[in-house]
C-alpha positions in Angstrom: 0.0 0.0 0.0 1.5 3.3 -1.1 0.1 6.7 -2.1 -0.3 10.2 -0.9 -0.3 10.1 2.9 0.2 6.4 3.0 3.5 4.9 4.1 5.8 7.8 3.7 8.3 5.8 5.7 8.7 3.7 2.5 10.0 6.7 0.4 13.6 5.7 0.8 12.8 2.1 -0.2 10.9 3.4 -3.3 14.0 5.6 -4.2 16.4 2.7 -3.7 14.3 0.5 -6.0 14.7 3.2 -8.7 18.4 3.5 -8.2 18.8 -0.2 -8.6 16.5 -0.5 -11.6 13.9 -2.4 -9.7 10.2 -1.9 -10.5 7.9 -0.8 -7.6 4.2 -1.6 -7.9 2.2 0.1 -5.2 -1.2 -1.1 -4.2 -4.1 1.3 -3.4 -2.3 4.3 -5.0 -5.6 6.0 -5.8 -7.6 5.0 -2.7 -5.0 6.2 -0.3 -5.3 5.5 3.4 -8.9 4.1 3.1 -7.8 1.3 0.8 -10.9 -0.2 -0.9 -13.1 2.3 0.9 -11.3 5.2 -0.7 -9.4 8.1 0.8 -10.3 9.3 4.2 -8.0 12.3 4.5 -4.4 13.0 3.5 -5.2 16.5 2.3 -8.4 15.9 0.5 -9.1 19.6 0.0 -5.6 20.3 -1.3 -5.8 17.3 -3.7 -9.2 18.6 -4.9 -7.7 22.0 -5.6 -5.0 20.5 -7.8 -7.6 18.3 -9.5 -9.8 21.4 -10.2 -6.8 23.3 -11.6 -6.3 20.5 -14.2 -10.0 19.7 -14.8 -9.4 16.1 -13.6 -10.6 13.9 -10.7 -8.7 13.5 -7.4 -8.1 9.9 -8.3 -6.2 11.1 -11.4 -4.1 13.5 -9.3 -3.3 10.7 -6.8 -2.3 8.4 -9.6 -0.3 11.1 -11.4 1.6 11.9 -8.2 2.4 8.2 -7.7 3.7 7.9 -11.3 5.8 11.0 -10.7 7.7 9.1 -8.0 9.8 7.7 -10.9 9.8 5.7 -14.1 10.2 2.5 -12.0 6.9 3.1 -10.2 4.3 1.1 -12.0 0.9 1.9 -10.4 -1.7 -0.5 -11.7 -5.2 0.6 -10.6 -7.8 -2.0 -10.9 -11.1 -1.2 -12.6 -14.0 -3.0 -14.2 -15.4 0.2 -15.7 -14.2 1.3 -19.1 -14.6 5.0 -18.2 -12.4 4.6 -15.1 -9.9 2.8 -17.3 -9.8 5.7 -19.7 -9.4 8.2 -16.8 -6.6 6.1 -15.3 -4.7 6.1 -18.6 -5.2 9.8 -19.0 -3.7 10.3 -15.5 -0.4 9.0 -16.9 -0.3 12.1 -19.2 -1.1 14.5 -16.4 1.9 16.8 -15.7 2.0 18.3 -12.3 3.9 21.5 -11.7 6.9 21.6 -9.3 4.7 23.6 -6.8 1.9 21.0 -7.1 4.3 18.1 -6.6 5.8 19.9 -3.5 2.3 20.4 -2.1 1.4 16.8 -2.7 4.7 15.6 -1.3 4.1 17.7 1.9 0.6 16.0 2.2 2.3 12.7 1.8 4.7 13.3 4.7 2.1 15.1 6.9 1.8 13.3 10.3 -1.6 11.8 10.9 
């Protein structure tokens, strides 16, 4: 389990994987701390503001942030809905600004 606000203690491990050319596949990257129940915090309002700025969903922002962790991070969100699949693919093209990444990184590391 890894996403915004979930397991920031694993950041060094994720970085080390990238340095060694090892793929990292996080579970629940979109759902965040609520797992299958969805996110229950971790800066919901701030994530929503970033989503609104790009005209996308918060799930797409969460997925884009996860993918920005490095080319070795291979988030594979599950879906049985073709519309969700299209949104997940579109999230891969979402380019977050340095300021947005810094904000999302701070949410990720925020103590709960």
